[in-house]
C-alpha positions as semicolon CSV with decimal commas, in nm:
position;residue;x (nm);y (nm);z (nm)
1;M;0,017;-0,012;-0,006
2;T;0,148;0,326;-0,120
3;T;0,070;0,580;0,117
4;H;-0,009;0,986;-0,004
5;R;-0,011;1,144;0,348
6;S;0,258;1,074;0,601
7;V;0,061;0,902;0,884
8;G;0,166;0,842;1,254
9;I;-0,051;0,604;1,480
10;V;-0,135;0,714;1,850
11;Y;-0,320;0,402;2,044
12;N;-0,462;0,294;2,406
13;P;-0,264;0,018;2,544
14;R;-0,492;-0,020;2,814
15;I;-0,745;-0,132;2,580
16;Q;-0,712;-0,518;2,469
17;G;-0,649;-0,572;2,114
18;T;-0,532;-0,211;2,035
19;Q;-0,133;-0,297;2,042
20;E;-0,202;-0,601;1,773
21;L;-0,402;-0,380;1,566
22;V;-0,135;-0,130;1,530
23;A;0,118;-0,362;1,440
24;Q;-0,106;-0,515;1,149
25;M;-0,139;-0,135;1,060
26;V;0,228;-0,050;1,080
27;Q;0,306;-0,369;0,825
28;R;-0,007;-0,249;0,605
29;L;0,078;0,120;0,570
30;K;0,485;0,002;0,518
31;L;0,601;0,251;0,795
32;A;0,956;0,322;0,853
33;D;1,088;0,219;1,180
34;D;1,158;0,600;1,267
35;A;0,763;0,666;1,206
36;L;0,540;0,825;1,489
37;V;0,399;0,491;1,703
38;C;0,332;0,584;2,021
39;S;0,084;0,516;2,336
40;V;-0,117;0,791;2,448
41;E;0,129;0,832;2,761
42;D;0,422;0,902;2,561
43;L;0,235;1,193;2,385
44;E;0,343;1,412;2,673
45;Q;0,698;1,396;2,503
46;I;0,587;1,556;2,162
47;K;0,309;1,787;2,312
48;D;0,541;2,103;2,227
49;R;0,661;2,010;1,884
50;H;0,519;1,913;1,556
51;P;0,446;1,531;1,546
52;G;0,590;1,513;1,181
53;V;0,273;1,385;1,022
54;E;-0,032;1,481;0,805
55;M;-0,251;1,229;0,948
56;L;-0,247;1,103;1,313
57;V;-0,459;0,762;1,336
58;T;-0,584;0,724;1,660
59;V;-0,663;0,351;1,822
60;G;-0,851;0,362;2,126
61;G;-1,215;0,536;2,174
62;D;-1,304;0,904;2,248
63;G;-1,080;0,939;2,521
64;T;-0,746;0,870;2,281
65;I;-0,891;1,132;2,076
66;L;-0,912;1,377;2,356
67;R;-0,538;1,322;2,411
68;A;-0,447;1,317;2,115
69;V;-0,618;1,642;1,962
70;Q;-0,400;1,850;2,223
71;V;-0,124;1,736;1,989
72;A;-0,263;1,728;1,649
73;A;-0,486;2,076;1,688
74;V;-0,214;2,318;1,752
75;H;-0,032;2,205;1,426
76;G;-0,349;2,156;1,213
77;V;-0,296;1,769;1,193
78;A;-0,582;1,544;1,060
79;I;-0,722;1,269;1,310
80;L;-0,867;0,908;1,180
81;G;-1,044;0,783;1,471
82;I;-1,052;0,382;1,514
83;N;-1,306;0,283;1,755
84;M;-1,199;-0,004;1,990
85;G;-1,375;0,192;2,322
86;R;-1,719;0,183;2,436
87;V;-1,906;0,436;2,261
88;G;-1,698;0,629;2,013
89;F;-1,909;0,929;1,873
90;M;-1,583;1,108;1,735
91;T;-1,402;0,801;1,575
92;E;-1,450;0,713;1,210
93;L;-1,395;0,336;1,168
94;S;-1,450;0,013;1,407
95;A;-1,165;-0,217;1,449
96;Q;-1,318;-0,483;1,256
97;D;-1,298;-0,207;0,919
98;A;-0,978;-0,044;0,983
99;L;-0,751;-0,272;0,779
100;E;-0,961;-0,316;0,513
101;R;-1,046;0,088;0,453
102;L;-0,744;0,231;0,576
103;G;-0,637;0,304;0,241
104;Q;-0,941;0,529;0,145
105;Y;-0,786;0,766;0,427
106;L;-0,453;0,822;0,256
107;D;-0,557;1,005;-0,067
108;D;-0,590;1,376;-0,031
109;S;-0,942;1,386;-0,170
110;L;-1,123;1,315;0,148
111;W;-1,311;1,610;0,308
112;V;-1,205;1,743;0,648
113;E;-1,464;1,810;0,927
114;E;-1,339;2,098;1,171
115;R;-1,486;2,099;1,524
116;A;-1,466;2,397;1,754
117;M;-1,245;2,399;2,059
118;L;-1,245;2,580;2,393
119;K;-0,968;2,786;2,544
120;A;-1,007;2,781;2,928
121;S;-0,751;3,035;3,105
122;V;-0,736;3,064;3,523
123;I;-0,678;3,399;3,589
124;S;-0,572;3,542;3,919
125;P;-0,698;3,863;4,087
126;R;-0,375;4,009;4,017
127;Q;-0,367;3,941;3,644
128;R;-0,701;4,032;3,624
129;R;-0,598;4,373;3,750
130;G;-0,358;4,368;3,482
131;G;-0,034;4,415;3,766
132;S;0,266;4,591;3,648
133;Q;0,509;4,304;3,739
134;R;0,763;4,261;3,438
135;H;0,819;3,912;3,501
136;K;0,476;3,811;3,634
137;A;0,358;3,473;3,506
138;G;0,071;3,459;3,233
139;P;-0,241;3,270;3,313
140;K;-0,271;2,882;3,305
141;I;-0,431;2,784;2,950
142;C;-0,591;2,465;2,866
143;H;-0,767;2,403;2,503
144;A;-1,061;2,154;2,512
145;L;-1,258;1,966;2,251
146;N;-1,519;1,866;2,497
147;E;-1,578;2,091;2,806
148;A;-1,447;2,255;3,050
149;V;-1,575;2,203;3,422
150;V;-1,551;2,431;3,751
151;G;-1,675;2,264;4,063
152;S;-1,561;2,169;4,411
153;G;-1,261;1,968;4,455
154;S;-1,375;1,742;4,705
155;V;-1,583;1,441;4,643
156;A;-1,961;1,499;4,768
157;R;-1,908;1,847;4,834
158;M;-2,142;2,097;4,640
159;A;-1,971;2,378;4,461
160;T;-2,136;2,740;4,441
161;V;-2,013;2,887;4,089
162;K;-2,051;3,249;3,976
163;V;-2,154;3,311;3,605
164;T;-2,071;3,617;3,419
165;I;-2,101;3,601;3,026
166;D;-1,933;3,888;2,843
167;G;-1,913;4,118;3,129
168;A;-2,279;4,040;3,250
169;P;-2,385;3,861;3,563
170;L;-2,593;3,593;3,475
171;T;-2,613;3,387;3,831
172;V;-2,483;3,200;4,105
173;Y;-2,492;2,830;4,079
174;R;-2,534;2,581;4,342
175;A;-2,464;2,268;4,188
176;D;-2,191;1,958;4,172
177;A;-2,063;2,171;3,888
178;V;-2,078;2,412;3,628
179;L;-1,962;2,313;3,263
180;V;-1,939;2,467;2,926
181;A;-1,892;2,259;2,646
182;T;-1,849;2,248;2,256
183;A;-2,087;2,065;2,025
184;T;-1,865;1,788;2,037
185;G;-1,877;1,748;2,399
186;S;-2,258;1,806;2,398
187;T;-2,260;1,406;2,353
188;G;-2,032;1,381;2,644
189;Y;-2,060;1,495;3,011
190;A;-2,302;1,737;2,916
191;L;-2,555;1,510;2,758
192;S;-2,536;1,277;3,094
193;A;-2,614;1,616;3,299
194;G;-2,928;1,675;3,081
195;G;-2,793;1,896;2,819
196;P;-2,913;1,911;2,436
197;I;-2,706;1,752;2,169
198;M;-2,592;1,998;1,925
199;Y;-2,482;1,956;1,563
200;P;-2,097;1,866;1,579
201;Q;-2,003;2,148;1,338
202;S;-2,159;2,415;1,571
203;K;-1,943;2,685;1,699
204;D;-2,179;2,745;1,975
205;M;-2,139;2,689;2,338
206;L;-2,303;2,507;2,566
207;L;-2,367;2,636;2,952
208;K;-2,502;2,386;3,163
209;P;-2,490;2,349;3,559
210;V;-2,435;1,955;3,706
211;A;-2,713;1,833;3,939
212;A;-2,807;2,214;4,019
213;H;-2,970;2,235;4,397
214;L;-3,073;2,593;4,361
215;G;-3,126;2,813;4,066
216;M;-3,187;2,737;3,712
217;G;-3,072;2,364;3,600
218;T;-3,182;2,459;3,212
219;A;-2,865;2,460;2,962
220;L;-2,785;2,799;2,776
221;V;-2,684;2,791;2,436
222;L;-2,450;3,083;2,379
223;P;-2,292;3,214;2,039
224;G;-1,899;3,100;1,952
225;S;-1,805;3,450;2,046
226;S;-1,897;3,467;2,403
227;R;-1,659;3,513;2,712
228;I;-1,760;3,304;3,007
229;E;-1,612;3,368;3,350
230;L;-1,653;3,109;3,624
231;T;-1,575;3,189;3,976
232;A;-1,608;2,925;4,262
233;L;-1,708;3,114;4,585
234;S;-1,695;2,789;4,782
235;D;-1,515;2,806;5,111
236;G;-1,348;2,488;5,029
237;P;-1,108;2,368;4,743
238;A;-1,202;2,390;4,385
239;R;-1,082;2,270;4,079
240;L;-1,088;2,320;3,676
241;S;-1,130;2,008;3,483
242;V;-1,043;1,996;3,093
243;D;-1,188;1,688;2,893
244;G;-1,180;1,466;3,183
245;F;-0,816;1,448;3,210
246;I;-0,677;1,756;3,271
247;D;-0,688;1,894;3,642
248;V;-0,599;2,242;3,783
249;K;-0,644;2,315;4,139
250;L;-0,796;2,690;4,159
251;G;-0,643;2,927;4,415
252;E;-0,813;3,179;4,632
253;G;-0,962;3,438;4,399
254;E;-0,890;3,288;4,090
255;H;-1,178;3,239;3,824
256;V;-1,184;3,065;3,518
257;L;-1,217;3,258;3,176
258;V;-1,366;3,029;2,887
259;E;-1,361;3,144;2,505
260;A;-1,327;3,004;2,177
261;S;-0,985;2,841;2,100
262;P;-0,774;2,957;1,812
263;Y;-0,733;2,580;1,755
264;V;-0,981;2,341;1,563
265;A;-1,010;1,948;1,591
266;R;-0,976;1,812;1,228
267;F;-1,115;1,457;1,138
268;L;-1,105;1,286;0,797
269;R;-1,404;1,178;0,672
270;T;-1,589;0,976;0,411
271;Q;-1,929;1,022;0,461
272;P;-2,127;1,336;0,404
273;P;-2,202;1,544;0,712
274;S;-2,558;1,405;0,754
275;H;-2,402;1,077;0,817
276;Y;-2,383;1,214;1,176
277;Y;-2,724;1,165;1,285
278;T;-2,692;0,790;1,170
279;V;-2,383;0,741;1,379
280;L;-2,568;0,931;1,681
281;A;-2,850;0,665;1,655
282;Q;-2,641;0,396;1,660
283;R;-2,429;0,527;1,959
284;L;-2,738;0,612;2,182
285;G;-2,881;0,277;2,092
286;L;-3,192;0,399;1,892
287;E;-3,388;0,194;1,686
288;P;-3,498;0,384;1,377
289;G;-3,789;0,130;1,252
290;D;-4,079;0,234;1,064
291;M;-4,348;0,491;1,129
292;P;-4,617;0,340;1,271
293;P;-4,907;0,307;1,041
294;R;-5,199;0,569;1,081
295;P;-5,534;0,427;1,224
296;T;-5,838;0,386;1,010
297;L;-6,125;0,610;1,092
């Protein structure tokens, strides 16, 4: 098989069968010995440099993609996801089809789906006031494909989170947490919290409290230009969680600013955009079936 795109492979070694499939893919693609083939645990080593490929194949599930996108999105590298996980909303191929159909994705004629990401910045009171220190550290910045969540740093402890949108106070939530999700993240944590499902190419943001105790529990869909400030008012420790695997402890007086990321996640696709609804129905276990016949009068 002759490749038109330079290919790298990232896999989750904790999922049974991934390493065997990767070995077969390396042989099928005739990858060189120095080609990028690594586990998600080793991605941190190349996080700050270009992976040297045009296409990054992920072998695992959505969690593997969430980690790989931290490298791929920054450098505009397209992702091809092979699902060996439980759900796989973002993946393109099943493990059974991977070897047979892999060649279709090596050509440059495919369309690329772009999905919006979020930038979450942890800002201290001093940074908010614009202090004049010459060597002060900048805010801690994380980029998310799914969501940014602010909540309590303790298990089973409710959080009090003040929310401001574009400088206008919205409300103070008393809940387990408050999350801001992308359209991609609307089928993740936000969905389990009772939020709506958004079209994956939407640039809108989703604001949703998790298990709200007091106040509004309804989700808000906001334009992608929004700047959302989340401030934990609880006495106890608070934290920021990004895509379920990046955790940042929030210090006293710190708040999180969530806005559109300058990066986008790019996915290689062969099916038309409308195929998303077929995948959605399959992943949620919905049965399309036929419309029931109308009763005769």
